[in-house]
C-alpha positions as CSV (number, residue, x, y, z in Angstrom):
1,M,5.8,-34.4,53.6
2,G,7.4,-32.1,50.9
3,A,6.6,-32.8,47.3
4,H,10.3,-33.7,46.8
5,R,10.0,-36.6,49.1
6,R,6.6,-37.8,48.1
7,K,6.1,-40.5,45.5
8,C,3.4,-40.9,42.8
9,D,0.3,-42.1,44.4
10,W,-0.5,-44.4,41.4
11,C,2.9,-46.1,40.7
12,G,4.5,-45.5,44.0
13,S,7.9,-44.8,42.6
14,G,8.0,-41.7,40.3
15,T,8.6,-38.1,41.6
16,P,5.3,-36.2,41.4
17,I,5.0,-33.3,38.8
18,V,1.3,-32.5,39.3
19,R,-1.2,-32.6,42.0
20,D,-4.9,-33.2,41.2
21,M,-6.8,-30.5,43.1
22,E,-10.3,-32.2,42.7
23,P,-9.5,-35.9,42.9
24,V,-12.3,-38.4,42.5
25,N,-10.4,-40.6,44.9
26,P,-8.3,-38.7,47.4
27,D,-5.8,-41.5,47.5
28,Y,-4.6,-40.5,44.1
29,Q,-3.7,-36.8,44.1
30,Y,0.0,-36.8,43.2
31,W,1.2,-38.0,39.7
32,C,4.5,-38.4,38.2
33,E,5.2,-37.6,34.5
34,E,4.8,-41.0,33.2
35,C,1.5,-41.7,34.9
36,A,0.1,-38.2,34.2
37,R,0.9,-38.9,30.5
38,A,-0.9,-42.2,30.6
39,L,-4.0,-40.5,32.1
40,I,-4.0,-38.0,29.2
41,I,-3.6,-40.6,26.6
42,K,-6.3,-42.7,28.2
43,G,-8.6,-39.7,27.8
44,D,-8.9,-39.0,31.5
45,P,-6.7,-36.0,32.1
46,I,-6.5,-34.0,35.4
47,E,-8.7,-31.0,34.8
48,T,-7.9,-28.9,38.0
49,Y,-4.3,-29.2,38.8
50,R,-1.2,-27.6,40.4
51,E,2.3,-27.9,38.9
52,L,4.8,-29.1,41.6
53,E,8.2,-28.5,39.9
54,G,7.8,-24.9,39.1
55,E,7.7,-25.6,35.3
56,P,4.6,-26.3,33.2
57,I,5.5,-30.0,32.6
58,Y,1.9,-31.1,32.9
59,G,0.6,-28.1,30.7
60,R,3.1,-29.3,28.0
61,L,1.8,-32.9,28.3
62,L,-1.7,-31.6,27.9
63,D,-0.5,-29.6,24.7
64,D,1.4,-32.5,23.3
65,H,-1.0,-35.5,24.0
66,C,-4.6,-34.2,24.6
67,T,-6.7,-34.5,21.4
68,L,-9.8,-33.3,23.1
69,K,-9.3,-29.7,24.3
70,R,-11.3,-28.8,27.3
71,F,-11.1,-26.0,29.8
72,Y,-8.4,-27.0,32.3
73,S,-7.7,-25.0,35.4
74,F,-4.2,-24.3,36.8
75,A,-4.6,-23.8,40.6
76,T,-2.5,-21.1,42.1
77,A,-1.1,-21.1,45.6
């Protein structure tokens, strides 16, 4: 299934913008913008990820909302 047809694994309705490349639970790999923002604000951001929309939406969310700067990995194809 292509990313454009897939839904967010957490809420089940949003369009995924990011994929967790090293998920703790493999049932939750694809995240929409709202759920990904909530993870960051909660203090549990995705550390190794792949952007799905071709733009650094998740990277911008990290810049805007992540107060604890860690080393994040952008996975390439």
